[in-house]
N, C-alpha and C positions, 0 to 999 in steps of 0.2 A: 504494500500500500504506500509506504513512504517513498519507494523508488518511483512509482507512478506519479506521486505528487512532485517529486524533484524534477522528473522529466517534463511535466506540464509547466512548472515554474520556469525552467531553463528555456523551453520553447517560447513561452510568453515573453521572457526578457529579450530574447533574440528578435522576435517580431516587433516588440516595442522599440528596440533600438533602431531597427530598420525604418519603422514608421517615423520616428523622431528625426532621423537623418533626412528623410524625404521632405518632411514639413518644415524643417529648420533651414533648408537651403535658401529660402527667400530671405530669412533674417540674417544669414551669414554675409549678405552683401554690405551690411553696415560695418563689418569688421575688416581690418587689414589682413594680409596674408599670414602674419605671425599669429594673430589671434585666431584665425580660422583653423590653422594647424593645431593650436593648443586646444581649441574646443573639440576637434575631432579626436585628439589624443585623450581628452577627458572622457569622451564616450567609451573608449576602450578601457580606460582605467575604471570607470564605473561598472562596466559589464564584468570585468575580472574580479573586482572587489565584491560584487553581488554573488558571483559564483563561489568565491572563497568564503563569504559569510554563510551562504547556504550549506556548503560542505562542513564548515566549522560547527554550526548549530546542529546539523544532523549527526556529526560525529560525537558531539557532547551527549546527545540523547542516546545514541547507541552505546556509548561507554558506560553511562549510568544505567542503561537497560530499563528505562521507564520514560514516559513522556513528561517533560518538565515545562515545555512551551506549548501553549495552545496554538491552533492554526492561525488565529488572528495576529497574535504577537509575532509568530514566526514570519509571517508574510510582511508585516510592517517593519520588523527589524531588518530584513534583507533589503527592502526598498529604501529604508532610511540610510543604511550603509552606502548603497549605490548613489543616492542623491547627494549625500554629504561628501563622499569622495569626489564626485564630479565637480561640485561647486568649489570645494577647497582647491582642487587642481586648477580650475579656471582662475580663481582669485590669485593663487600663487604665481601663475604664469601670465598675469595681466590680460586675461581674455574674458573677464566677467562683464565689464562695461564696454559699450561700443565707443567708437571714436568721438561721437557727438556728446556722450555723457562723461567723458574723462575731462577733468580740469587740468589746465596747463599750469605747471609750477614754474 
């Protein structure tokens, strides 16, 4: 049962990342080349961190041999890890704000 759940979540994450890339292409025109590359790299970092969080939480439950996370928390924790890692990567690489929103120092 847990394997089926993991497979469904991974397929959903992949479909979501493809959909976000397609819909975000119009918004990428506001960013310069360095920011575009950083944003695309952030998508990859986010996907890998979500897969890692999914595996880590699953391994914790398997090691303890009982369910300690309900499905709602499990799903939200994986999504939160992905979103947080993506936004932190974008902020650290100066790709969060578009050129119009950046203040000149």
